[in-house]
C-alpha positions in Angstrom: 57.0 4.1 14.1 60.2 3.8 12.6 61.0 4.9 9.0 60.7 1.3 8.0 57.5 0.3 9.6 54.6 0.7 7.0 55.0 -2.7 5.1 55.1 -4.6 8.4 52.2 -2.8 9.9 50.1 -3.1 6.8 50.6 -6.8 6.6 49.9 -7.2 10.4 46.5 -5.3 9.5 45.6 -7.3 6.5 46.5 -10.7 8.1 45.3 -10.2 11.6 42.4 -7.4 11.7 40.6 -7.9 8.2 37.6 -6.2 9.9 39.7 -2.8 9.4 39.8 -3.5 5.8 36.2 -4.1 5.7 35.3 -1.0 7.6 37.5 1.3 6.1 36.5 0.3 2.4 32.7 0.5 3.4 33.1 4.0 4.8 35.5 5.4 2.3 33.5 4.2 -0.8 30.6 5.8 0.9 32.1 9.2 1.2 33.6 8.8 -2.3 30.2 8.1 -3.8 28.8 11.1 -2.1 31.6 13.3 -3.2 31.2 12.3 -6.8 27.5 13.1 -6.7 28.0 16.3 -4.9 30.8 17.5 -7.5 28.4 16.6 -10.2 25.8 19.1 -8.8 28.0 22.2 -9.4 30.6 23.3 -12.0 33.2 21.6 -9.8 36.2 21.7 -12.4 35.8 25.5 -12.3 35.6 25.7 -8.7 38.6 23.6 -8.3 40.6 25.8 -10.7 39.7 28.7 -8.8 40.3 27.3 -5.4 43.7 25.9 -6.5 44.6 29.5 -7.8 43.5 31.1 -4.7 45.5 28.8 -2.5 48.6 29.4 -4.7 48.1 33.0 -4.4 47.9 32.8 -0.6 51.0 30.6 -0.1 53.1 33.0 -2.5 52.3 36.0 -0.2 52.0 34.0 3.0 54.0 36.5 5.2 51.8 39.5 4.1 48.7 37.6 4.9 49.7 36.2 8.2 50.8 39.9 9.4 47.3 41.1 8.1 45.4 38.5 10.0 47.4 39.0 13.1 46.5 42.8 12.9 42.9 41.9 12.7 42.7 39.3 15.1 44.4 41.6 17.5 42.2 44.5 16.8 39.0 42.2 17.7 40.5 41.3 21.2 42.3 38.2 20.4 45.6 37.3 21.7 48.0 35.8 18.9 50.9 33.6 19.6 53.6 32.3 17.3 54.9 28.7 17.5 58.1 27.7 15.3 58.0 24.2 16.4 55.9 21.7 18.5 57.7 22.5 21.6 57.0 26.3 21.2 53.5 25.4 20.8 53.4 23.1 23.9 55.2 25.7 26.0 52.5 28.5 25.0 49.7 26.1 26.0 51.4 25.2 29.1 51.5 28.9 30.2 48.0 29.4 29.3 46.8 26.3 31.5 49.0 27.7 34.2 47.7 31.4 33.8 44.1 30.6 33.9 44.2 27.6 36.3 42.8 25.3 34.0 41.8 21.8 35.5 39.4 20.5 32.5 39.6 20.9 28.8 37.2 20.1 26.0 38.5 19.6 22.4 37.2 19.8 19.0 38.6 17.6 16.3 42.1 18.9 15.2 44.7 17.2 13.4 47.3 19.9 14.2 46.6 19.0 18.0 47.5 15.4 17.3 50.5 16.6 15.4 51.7 18.7 18.4 50.8 16.1 21.2 48.3 18.3 23.0 46.4 15.7 24.8 49.6 14.1 26.1 50.9 17.5 27.4 47.6 18.5 29.2 47.5 15.1 31.0 51.0 15.6 32.2 49.9 19.0 33.5 47.2 17.4 35.5 44.5 18.6 33.3 41.6 16.3 32.3 40.9 16.4 28.6 37.8 15.1 26.7 37.6 14.9 23.0 34.1 16.0 21.8 33.7 14.7 18.3 32.0 11.2 18.7 34.7 9.8 16.6 37.6 11.2 18.4 35.7 10.4 21.6 35.6 6.6 20.6 39.3 6.5 19.8 40.2 8.3 22.9 38.5 5.6 24.9 40.3 3.0 22.9 43.6 4.9 23.5 44.2 5.3 19.6 45.0 7.9 17.3 42.8 8.8 14.6 42.9 6.8 11.2 41.3 9.3 9.0 41.3 13.2 8.6 37.5 13.6 8.7 36.4 10.1 10.2 38.7 9.2 13.0 37.1 6.1 13.8 35.9 4.7 10.5 38.2 1.8 11.0 36.0 0.4 13.9 32.9 -1.6 13.3 29.6 -1.5 15.4 30.4 -4.5 17.4 33.8 -3.2 18.6 32.3 0.1 19.7 29.7 -1.7 21.5 32.0 -3.6 23.3 34.2 -0.4 24.1 31.3 1.4 25.5 30.1 -1.5 27.6 33.3 -1.6 29.1 34.2 2.0 29.7 30.6 3.5 29.8 28.6 0.6 31.0 26.1 0.5 28.3 24.4 -2.8 27.2 26.4 -5.2 25.2 23.9 -4.8 22.2 23.2 -1.3 22.5 21.9 0.5 19.3 23.9 3.3 17.7 21.4 5.7 19.3 22.0 4.3 22.9 25.8 4.6 22.3 25.5 8.3 21.0 23.2 9.1 23.8 25.8 7.6 26.4 28.5 9.7 24.8 26.3 12.9 24.9 25.7 12.5 28.6 29.5 12.6 29.4 30.2 15.4 26.9 27.3 17.7 27.9 28.5 17.6 31.4 32.1 18.3 30.2 30.9 21.3 28.3 29.5 22.9 31.4 32.3 22.4 33.6 35.3 22.8 31.3 37.9 25.7 32.1 39.2 25.8 28.5 38.0 24.7 24.9 40.7 24.0 22.2 40.0 23.8 18.7 41.6 23.8 15.3 40.6 26.0 12.4 39.7 25.2 8.9 40.3 28.6 7.9 41.5 31.9 9.0 40.4 35.0 7.0 43.2 37.6 6.9 41.0 40.4 5.9 38.7 40.2 9.1 40.6 38.4 11.4 37.9 35.4 11.3 38.4 31.9 12.7 36.2 29.5 10.5 35.3 26.1 11.8 33.1 23.5 10.0 31.5 20.6 11.7 28.4 18.3 11.8 27.8 17.5 15.3 27.8 21.0 17.0 30.3 20.0 19.5 32.9 22.4 18.3 30.3 25.3 18.8 29.9 24.2 22.4 33.8 23.8 22.9 34.4 27.2 21.6 31.6 29.1 23.0 30.8 27.5 26.6 34.5 27.5 28.5 35.8 30.8 29.6 39.1 30.3 27.5 39.2 29.3 23.9 42.5 28.3 22.3 42.8 27.9 18.5 45.8 25.9 17.1 46.2 26.8 13.4 48.7 25.9 10.7 50.3 29.1 9.2 49.0 27.7 5.8 45.3 27.9 6.6 44.8 31.5 5.4 42.1 32.8 3.1 42.7 36.3 1.9 39.1 37.5 1.9 35.8 36.7 3.6 34.2 36.3 0.1 36.6 33.4 -0.5 34.6 31.3 1.9 31.5 31.2 -0.4 33.3 28.6 -2.5 35.8 27.1 -0.1 33.1 26.2 2.5 31.1 24.4 -0.2 34.1 22.8 -1.9 35.2 21.4 1.6 32.0 19.8 2.3 31.2 18.3 -1.0 34.9 16.9 -1.1 34.8 15.7 2.4 31.3 13.9 2.8 29.1 14.8 -0.2 27.5 17.5 1.5 26.4 21.0 0.1 27.9 22.8 3.2 28.7 21.6 6.7 25.9 21.4 9.1 27.6 23.9 11.5 29.7 26.7 10.3 31.0 29.0 13.1 32.5 32.6 12.3 34.5 33.5 15.4 35.5 37.2 15.5 37.0 37.5 18.9 36.1 36.9 22.6 32.9 37.8 23.9 31.9 41.3 24.0 29.9 43.3 26.7 26.2 42.6 26.2 26.8 39.2 24.2 25.2 36.2 26.0 27.9 33.6 25.2 31.4 33.1 23.8 34.8 32.8 25.6 36.1 35.7 27.9 39.4 34.9 26.4 40.5 33.9 22.8 44.0 33.0 22.0 45.2 32.1 18.3 48.4 30.0 18.1 49.7 30.2 14.7 51.9 26.9 14.2 54.9 26.3 11.9 56.2 23.1 12.7 58.0 22.4 9.4 55.5 24.3 7.1 58.0 27.0 6.0 60.4 24.3 5.0 57.8 22.6 2.8 56.9 26.3 1.6 60.5 26.6 0.5 60.5 23.2 -1.5 59.7 24.2 -5.1 58.3 20.7 -5.7 56.3 20.1 -2.6 54.9 23.5 -1.5 51.7 23.0 -3.0 50.9 20.4 -0.5 50.3 23.2 1.8 47.2 24.0 -0.1 45.6 21.0 1.5 42.2 22.0 3.1 42.0 18.5 5.2 39.0 17.2 3.3 40.1 13.6 3.3 38.9 13.0 -0.3 42.4 11.6 -1.4 42.2 9.0 1.5 38.7 8.1 0.3 39.9 7.5 -3.4 43.0 5.8 -2.5 43.0 2.0 -3.1 46.1 1.5 -0.8 44.5 3.3 2.1 41.3 1.3 1.8 43.2 -2.0 2.6 44.6 -0.9 5.8 43.2 2.4 7.1 45.5 5.1 8.6 47.2 3.3 11.5 49.6 1.4 9.4 51.2 4.6 8.0 52.3 5.2 11.7 52.0 9.0 11.2 49.5 11.7 12.1 48.6 12.3 8.4 47.9 9.0 6.3 46.9 8.3 2.8 48.4 10.3 -0.2 48.5 13.7 1.6 50.3 11.8 4.6 52.8 10.3 2.2 53.6 13.8 0.7 53.4 16.1 4.0 54.9 13.8 6.5 58.6 13.7 5.1 58.6 17.3 4.5 57.1 18.2 7.9 59.2 15.7 10.0 62.0 13.7 8.3 62.8 13.1 4.5 63.9 9.6 5.3 60.3 8.7 6.2 59.7 8.7 2.4 61.9 5.7 1.9 59.1 3.7 3.6 55.9 5.8 2.9 56.7 6.9 -0.6 55.9 3.2 -1.7 52.3 3.1 -0.1 50.9 4.0 -3.3 50.0 2.4 -6.5 50.5 5.6 -8.6 46.8 5.1 -9.9 46.3 9.0 -9.7 42.9 8.9 -8.1 43.9 11.4 -5.5 44.7 13.9 -8.1 41.4 13.3 -9.7 39.5 14.1 -6.5 41.6 16.8 -4.8 39.5 20.0 -4.5 42.6 22.1 -4.7 44.3 20.1 -7.3 47.5 19.3 -5.4 49.8 17.2 -7.9 50.0 14.3 -5.3 51.2 11.7 -7.6 53.9 13.7 -9.0 54.9 14.6 -5.4 54.9 11.0 -4.3 57.2 10.0 -7.3 59.6 13.2 -6.4 59.9 11.7 -2.8 60.6 8.3 -4.1 63.4 9.9 -6.3 64.8 11.6 -3.6 64.7 8.6 -1.3 67.0 6.8 -3.6 69.8 8.9 -2.3 69.8 7.2 1.0 68.9 3.6 -0.4 71.8 0.8 -0.2 74.2 0.7 -3.0 72.8 -2.7 -4.2 69.2 -1.3 -4.3 70.5 1.8 -6.4 72.3 -0.4 -8.6 69.3 -2.6 -9.4 67.0 0.2 -10.1 69.6 1.7 -12.5 69.7 -1.8 -14.2 65.9 -1.8 -14.4 65.9 1.5 -15.9 68.5 0.4 -18.5 66.5 -2.5 -19.5 63.2 -0.6 -19.7 64.4 1.9 -21.8 66.1 -0.2 -24.4 63.9 -2.6 -26.6 66.7 -5.1 -27.3 67.6 -5.5 -23.5 63.9 -5.5 -22.8 63.0 -8.5 -25.1 66.0 -10.3 -24.1 65.2 -9.9 -20.3 61.6 -11.0 -20.9 62.7 -14.2 -22.3 65.1 -14.9 -19.5 62.2 -14.1 -17.0 59.8 -16.7 -18.7 62.6 -19.2 -18.2 63.4 -18.5 -14.7 59.7 -17.9 -13.8 59.5 -21.0 -11.4 62.3 -19.4 -9.3 60.3 -16.3 -8.5 58.6 -17.9 -5.5 62.1 -17.9 -3.8 62.1 -15.5 -0.8 65.9 -14.6 -1.3 65.0 -13.0 -4.6 64.9 -9.1 -4.6 61.5 -7.4 -5.2 60.2 -10.6 -7.0 60.5 -12.7 -3.8 58.7 -10.3 -1.6 55.8 -9.9 -4.2 55.5 -13.8 -4.6 55.1 -14.0 -0.7 51.6 -12.7 -1.2 50.9 -14.0 -4.6 52.7 -17.3 -5.4 55.2 -17.9 -8.2 54.7 -16.2 -11.6 53.2 -18.2 -14.3 54.2 -16.7 -17.5 52.8 -17.2 -21.0 54.6 -19.6 -23.4 54.8 -16.6 -25.8 55.5 -13.0 -25.3 53.0 -10.4 -26.0 55.1 -9.2 -29.0 55.3 -12.7 -30.5 51.5 -13.0 -30.0 50.9 -9.6 -31.6 53.1 -10.3 -34.6 51.4 -13.7 -35.2 47.8 -11.9 -35.0 49.1 -9.3 -37.6 50.5 -12.0 -40.1 47.1 -13.8 -39.8 45.0 -10.6 -40.3 
């Protein structure tokens, strides 16, 4: 999507797909209520302080911990690769597919694989690829990208999924959720047993032990990583934790922030490929550390804390703007507050010109973030930076607005003028106000200003 696509996409969703708003609001409010309850069960503020400090420490010594992780992964029999960008990551995967003669791939849910275009590459190489997370499988059947970090199909209601499964899998038009899940299970179980390669992301990689950590609720990732003879892990370079004991808090904090659980249903700690005498696990394990813009974000003094993100989705669940449209309107892999911050840094700063205004600055995202990323402050920073690329007329307008808002005399005069010209605010040609009025109607001002009413109240007291 072009850099100026968010407003148009959001309007299309609101006007032509109101069911998306209903489904997303219902799901995110459910997640957010569960998070609030789960935070209340523990000393959440202390945990968040500690987690934020741990991530800051790790990012400040990222080069050291990456080398330590490589040493310990290699010592356990894992082959480590480094990808500077998406093209490098795709080339590594291409070589692995050719080396092992891969014809069928099963995948666990991975936002990084979406970022890298993994599915499209595998299809071009002639390999069949199946998403094994139920939500991801649903949107794969629908030919859509995920709309949420944790719940990729939360924008779809039951009736839409019924119609999709009826068309693609032959289930009854009025199938129950249990019947739909069973139909997907039949397809995916056969795929687990016949796949040549399993691909996953990683929630964390522990530098101290060379351990790949995966958290899930369905068991599909465990099958994806243990049944095929080759397991490939795509992991962003920021996903490191220094010590194994750090997991004690991070695993609980991730689950509580994401879905309100005390801990994920399945937690897998992968310490290399299958060893002699072990009953399961891959024969070959490959970990691909991916940069793809992350070092640029790390070098940015105002944005580097965004790399602390543990992909819990809590900021999306709390965001009133995200609830209106879901993730697809953002037109990027990462949506919601974290997407607004990360996407311009990872891809193109000009994206902030559009995405930076998909925010009400209510600060709810900062209130819920388990690692205390200062998302509102960062979003404001991107807005300020984006003004450098704005047209001269827009820059002058905002400079004039700042002059008015910081000088009481000018403010009082302009408010009087605005009350007099309010009937014109429905005109589509007016900057800012015209766009606002298109969805709200013309302004209807009070006959008196707040200051005048306040002074009258004081005189009468």
